[in-house]
LOPAVEX-314456 format. One record per residue (C-alpha): residue number from 0; residue in three letters; x, y, z. Coordinates in steps of 0.05 Angstrom, whole numbers, plus 5000, padded with zeros to 4 digits. Layout:
N
n:res:c1:c2:c3
NUM:ALA:X:Y:Z
...
END
This chain:
369
n:res:c1:c2:c3
0:MET:3174:2490:4964
1:LYS:3147:2472:4898
2:ARG:3122:2403:4886
3:PRO:3178:2391:4828
4:ILE:3235:2412:4875
5:ILE:3204:2358:4931
6:LEU:3202:2305:4880
7:GLY:3271:2316:4855
8:ILE:3299:2317:4932
9:ILE:3260:2249:4946
10:SER:3284:2226:4881
11:LEU:3361:2241:4893
12:SER:3356:2214:4970
13:PHE:3334:2146:4942
14:VAL:3392:2143:4890
15:TRP:3442:2167:4942
16:ILE:3413:2117:4995
17:SER:3415:2062:4945
18:TYR:3488:2076:4925
19:LEU:3514:2076:4994
20:ALA:3478:2019:5023
21:LYS:3480:1972:4962
22:ALA:3531:1922:4980
23:GLY:3496:1909:5045
24:ASN:3521:1910:5119
25:GLU:3529:1831:5116
26:GLN:3602:1837:5158
27:ARG:3563:1870:5220
28:SER:3506:1815:5220
29:GLY:3493:1791:5288
30:GLN:3531:1850:5322
31:ALA:3464:1895:5345
32:GLY:3415:1879:5402
33:ALA:3347:1894:5412
34:SER:3320:1861:5350
35:GLU:3251:1868:5379
36:LEU:3251:1936:5350
37:LEU:3258:1909:5279
38:ILE:3189:1876:5287
39:ASN:3117:1904:5257
40:PRO:3062:1879:5312
41:TRP:3011:1909:5270
42:ALA:2966:1858:5229
43:ARG:2943:1910:5175
44:SER:3014:1940:5155
45:SER:3054:1876:5161
46:GLY:3013:1838:5110
47:TRP:3044:1883:5055
48:GLY:3106:1856:5080
49:GLY:3133:1930:5098
50:ALA:3124:1955:5031
51:ASN:3068:2012:5044
52:THR:3123:2065:5083
53:ALA:3108:2111:5035
54:GLY:3026:2110:5044
55:VAL:3018:2073:5113
56:LYS:2965:2125:5154
57:GLY:2937:2123:5221
58:LEU:2968:2087:5281
59:GLU:3000:2029:5242
60:ALA:3049:2080:5212
61:LEU:3081:2083:5284
62:ASN:3121:2024:5261
63:LEU:3131:2040:5185
64:ASN:3141:2119:5179
65:VAL:3108:2163:5244
66:ALA:3094:2215:5189
67:GLY:3029:2174:5170
68:THR:3004:2181:5239
69:ALA:2988:2258:5219
70:PHE:2922:2232:5179
71:THR:2890:2208:5236
72:LYS:2816:2239:5236
73:LYS:2802:2237:5302
74:MET:2830:2175:5341
75:ASP:2851:2107:5321
76:LEU:2855:2051:5370
77:ILE:2890:1984:5355
78:PHE:2896:1919:5390
79:ALA:2941:1867:5368
80:HIS:2962:1794:5379
81:THR:3022:1757:5347
82:LYS:3042:1683:5349
83:TRP:3109:1700:5331
84:LEU:3146:1640:5295
85:ALA:3089:1592:5312
86:GLY:3107:1534:5351
87:THR:3157:1568:5394
88:GLY:3109:1593:5443
89:ILE:3132:1666:5435
90:ASN:3068:1714:5436
91:ILE:3068:1789:5420
92:ASN:3014:1835:5447
93:ALA:3010:1904:5424
94:PHE:2965:1968:5444
95:GLY:2960:2034:5418
96:PHE:2922:2097:5399
97:THR:2934:2160:5362
98:GLN:2895:2232:5380
99:ARG:2886:2286:5336
100:VAL:2910:2345:5364
101:GLY:2900:2413:5343
102:GLU:2879:2429:5270
103:SER:2936:2397:5239
104:GLY:2975:2350:5287
105:ALA:2970:2276:5322
106:LEU:2998:2249:5387
107:SER:3007:2180:5391
108:LEU:3029:2124:5449
109:ALA:3037:2047:5437
110:PHE:3061:1991:5478
111:MET:3090:1923:5447
112:ASN:3099:1868:5501
113:MET:3144:1803:5476
114:ASP:3122:1743:5514
115:PHE:3173:1683:5508
116:GLY:3130:1641:5558
117:GLU:3166:1603:5620
118:ILE:3235:1571:5616
119:ASP:3265:1529:5667
120:VAL:3325:1551:5707
121:THR:3391:1515:5693
122:THR:3460:1517:5722
123:VAL:3522:1481:5704
124:ASP:3508:1430:5761
125:LEU:3435:1419:5745
126:PRO:3437:1424:5670
127:GLU:3367:1390:5668
128:GLY:3335:1445:5711
129:GLY:3290:1432:5773
130:LEU:3309:1496:5804
131:GLY:3239:1535:5776
132:THR:3230:1573:5718
133:PHE:3238:1648:5695
134:HIS:3195:1688:5651
135:PRO:3232:1733:5605
136:SER:3196:1795:5567
137:TYR:3212:1848:5520
138:ASN:3178:1911:5526
139:ILE:3171:1972:5477
140:ILE:3137:2041:5492
141:SER:3133:2092:5432
142:LEU:3113:2165:5434
143:ALA:3098:2199:5382
144:TYR:3079:2268:5350
145:ALA:3062:2278:5274
146:LYS:3039:2344:5233
147:GLU:3013:2366:5167
148:PHE:3058:2419:5145
149:SER:3024:2427:5084
150:ASN:2964:2388:5037
151:SER:3021:2350:5015
152:ILE:3082:2343:5064
153:TYR:3074:2304:5130
154:GLY:3128:2294:5184
155:GLY:3139:2263:5252
156:LEU:3182:2241:5310
157:THR:3178:2181:5354
158:THR:3215:2169:5418
159:LYS:3220:2100:5442
160:ILE:3236:2066:5507
161:VAL:3259:1996:5500
162:ASN:3268:1945:5562
163:GLU:3292:1870:5558
164:LYS:3277:1834:5627
165:LEU:3311:1766:5640
166:HIS:3314:1727:5705
167:ASP:3368:1767:5733
168:LEU:3394:1816:5683
169:GLY:3358:1875:5652
170:ALA:3376:1923:5596
171:THR:3343:1994:5582
172:GLY:3347:2040:5524
173:VAL:3320:2098:5486
174:CYS:3316:2110:5414
175:PHE:3287:2158:5364
176:ASP:3245:2149:5296
177:ALA:3231:2207:5244
178:GLY:3197:2200:5181
179:ILE:3166:2245:5120
180:GLN:3110:2237:5069
181:TYR:3098:2266:5013
182:LEU:3035:2264:4969
183:THR:3019:2288:4900
184:GLY:2970:2276:4845
185:LEU:2983:2250:4773
186:GLY:2935:2247:4721
187:LYS:2858:2267:4717
188:ASN:2790:2235:4737
189:LYS:2732:2226:4704
190:LEU:2705:2294:4717
191:GLY:2763:2327:4683
192:LYS:2790:2346:4752
193:LYS:2868:2333:4775
194:ILE:2871:2262:4814
195:ARG:2895:2288:4890
196:ASP:2943:2250:4927
197:ASN:2946:2179:4889
198:LEU:3021:2177:4888
199:HIS:3056:2171:4956
200:MET:3136:2179:4977
201:GLY:3169:2178:5040
202:ILE:3227:2170:5080
203:SER:3235:2141:5145
204:LEU:3295:2132:5196
205:LYS:3285:2078:5253
206:ASN:3320:2056:5318
207:TRP:3376:2114:5325
208:GLY:3396:2120:5390
209:PRO:3456:2103:5443
210:THR:3487:2035:5461
211:MET:3451:1986:5514
212:ARG:3487:1942:5565
213:TYR:3455:1884:5602
214:ARG:3463:1896:5687
215:GLY:3437:1853:5745
216:ASP:3456:1806:5787
217:GLY:3463:1751:5735
218:MET:3532:1787:5722
219:SER:3562:1770:5791
220:PHE:3584:1707:5811
221:ARG:3622:1673:5884
222:ALA:3694:1665:5879
223:ASN:3758:1649:5916
224:VAL:3804:1721:5912
225:PRO:3882:1707:5918
226:PRO:3925:1715:5949
227:ASN:3887:1689:6012
228:ASP:3831:1654:5975
229:VAL:3775:1695:6007
230:ILE:3712:1682:5977
231:MET:3677:1743:5949
232:THR:3631:1763:5906
233:VAL:3655:1789:5833
234:GLU:3616:1827:5785
235:SER:3634:1830:5710
236:ARG:3607:1876:5662
237:SER:3576:1860:5594
238:ALA:3599:1892:5531
239:GLU:3549:1951:5504
240:PHE:3509:1931:5443
241:GLU:3484:1982:5388
242:LEU:3411:1985:5362
243:PRO:3390:1954:5294
244:ALA:3383:2029:5259
245:LEU:3362:2026:5191
246:ILE:3330:2075:5134
247:THR:3272:2062:5088
248:ILE:3253:2106:5025
249:GLY:3195:2079:4980
250:ALA:3137:2100:4936
251:MET:3061:2078:4928
252:MET:3011:2088:4879
253:ASP:2931:2093:4880
254:PHE:2887:2066:4820
255:TYR:2819:2080:4825
256:LEU:2773:2028:4785
257:GLY:2698:2020:4774
258:VAL:2689:2094:4787
259:ASP:2618:2113:4783
260:VAL:2611:2196:4765
261:ASP:2560:2229:4801
262:THR:2557:2296:4756
263:VAL:2500:2331:4793
264:ASN:2534:2329:4857
265:GLN:2609:2340:4824
266:LYS:2629:2278:4868
267:LEU:2657:2204:4852
268:ASP:2643:2138:4877
269:ARG:2708:2101:4886
270:THR:2684:2033:4882
271:TYR:2750:1997:4879
272:ARG:2820:2015:4899
273:LEU:2888:1983:4879
274:SER:2950:2007:4912
275:VAL:3018:1985:4894
276:ALA:3080:2001:4938
277:ALA:3153:1987:4941
278:ASN:3208:2012:4988
279:PHE:3286:2000:5001
280:THR:3307:1989:5068
281:SER:3376:2000:5087
282:ASN:3403:1961:5152
283:SER:3463:1982:5194
284:PHE:3464:1907:5219
285:THR:3444:1856:5166
286:LYS:3427:1853:5093
287:ASP:3394:1910:5053
288:GLN:3323:1892:5031
289:PHE:3273:1903:4979
290:HIS:3198:1906:4994
291:ALA:3143:1897:4943
292:GLY:3068:1898:4962
293:LEU:2994:1910:4936
294:GLU:2927:1916:4963
295:PHE:2858:1913:4930
296:ALA:2801:1945:4966
297:ILE:2728:1941:4957
298:LYS:2690:2004:4979
299:GLU:2747:2007:5039
300:PHE:2698:1945:5069
301:ILE:2742:1895:5046
302:MET:2821:1903:5034
303:ILE:2868:1840:5010
304:ARG:2938:1849:5010
305:GLY:3003:1813:4997
306:GLY:3073:1830:4995
307:PHE:3148:1801:4987
308:VAL:3213:1818:5025
309:TYR:3275:1802:4989
310:GLU:3343:1804:5006
311:LYS:3413:1774:4987
312:GLY:3416:1699:4988
313:LEU:3341:1687:5006
314:PHE:3327:1636:4951
315:ASN:3384:1592:4972
316:PHE:3377:1551:5039
317:ASP:3450:1550:5048
318:THR:3459:1624:5037
319:ARG:3397:1650:5070
320:THR:3408:1688:5137
321:THR:3336:1694:5159
322:VAL:3279:1658:5180
323:PHE:3228:1695:5129
324:THR:3222:1665:5065
325:GLY:3194:1724:5027
326:PRO:3119:1724:5016
327:THR:3065:1759:5068
328:ALA:2994:1766:5058
329:GLY:2935:1795:5098
330:VAL:2859:1809:5099
331:THR:2813:1868:5128
332:ILE:2742:1868:5138
333:GLN:2716:1932:5153
334:VAL:2651:1964:5169
335:PRO:2621:2028:5190
336:MET:2600:2049:5256
337:ASN:2572:2111:5246
338:LYS:2571:2138:5171
339:GLU:2560:2210:5188
340:LYS:2623:2214:5229
341:GLY:2657:2168:5188
342:SER:2674:2118:5243
343:THR:2690:2046:5231
344:ILE:2716:1979:5259
345:GLY:2759:1933:5230
346:LEU:2788:1860:5237
347:ASP:2853:1848:5205
348:TYR:2896:1788:5194
349:SER:2967:1777:5176
350:TYR:3013:1715:5149
351:ARG:3082:1721:5141
352:ALA:3122:1654:5110
353:THR:3178:1630:5150
354:ASN:3223:1565:5144
355:PRO:3231:1537:5189
356:PHE:3167:1541:5243
357:ASN:3096:1550:5219
358:GLY:3100:1628:5202
359:VAL:3085:1695:5241
360:HIS:3013:1702:5246
361:SER:2978:1770:5275
362:LEU:2909:1787:5286
363:GLY:2882:1855:5298
364:ILE:2825:1903:5318
365:LYS:2823:1968:5293
366:VAL:2769:2023:5315
367:SER:2779:2092:5279
368:LEU:2727:2146:5307
END
């Protein structure tokens, strides 16, 4: 397939999705469950505000666009810790790896745990507690495969198992993600050669799956059953709930600054990189969002990034329906472990502004072999 045709398809898809979803889905707000599927636990990509759907690479692509995992050279390992809405005591731990498989494929596995700490057990008769505590947690296991179909087209599929566990209730479900990234080049470099892979475009579908339902002893109670007032255990059934499905489409452009030309070896030393990204998210159960972000890199050793996430009513406290206020920021310090093999280790940090609470803070360690 010719590149202009692919660009045309992606552009038409953007217009079509924007047209269908421009009014948002405010009427369905709050009707979906498993909202932890919307959380990005990785420090590097969350600093963008999720704007780099089209250009994210390696394991962190598992959350934004699984197609990006196909760019894994050999293996990526990431551990990340997040203080979710600082001051609430909620912590998120995530770990995962992606491994190159064959010449063009990549296999990924990731685990995310959302820990709410110890909560007092209360009843109607004892609203102040005194009956002990319980420890709720949410878990997501992701298994993905992505493939490089050509020098420009990458695609992938993720299967996610979601588990929510409370004191005496639990719910388990499964859902799927799919994504495509397309790369091309615009312009020429200082050697007169066509710039390759500086324009990124991508589409991602997330959290598509069947409904979930809570089950467990917490759905039962003791009651007198007429007509003989026999005391029996009565079990009620919870309503099913849908998953927070969404579609994102975006683009990213890389600009290389301060490029030194090695005319002898016909190579370019790309000293600085500025990447600008934007994408649109069509949510099934909440307002649609527009993401914008940029990243400035110095020889890929130091990377500073920032972003902004906008949705309708964000700037007015009376109409804002999210705890997030828009701005995001992050920084990465990355050093080589083996220059010949290209392996690196990096420390990542990101911040997402909220009101109320004291923001979301994520810290991660990434090892690329």
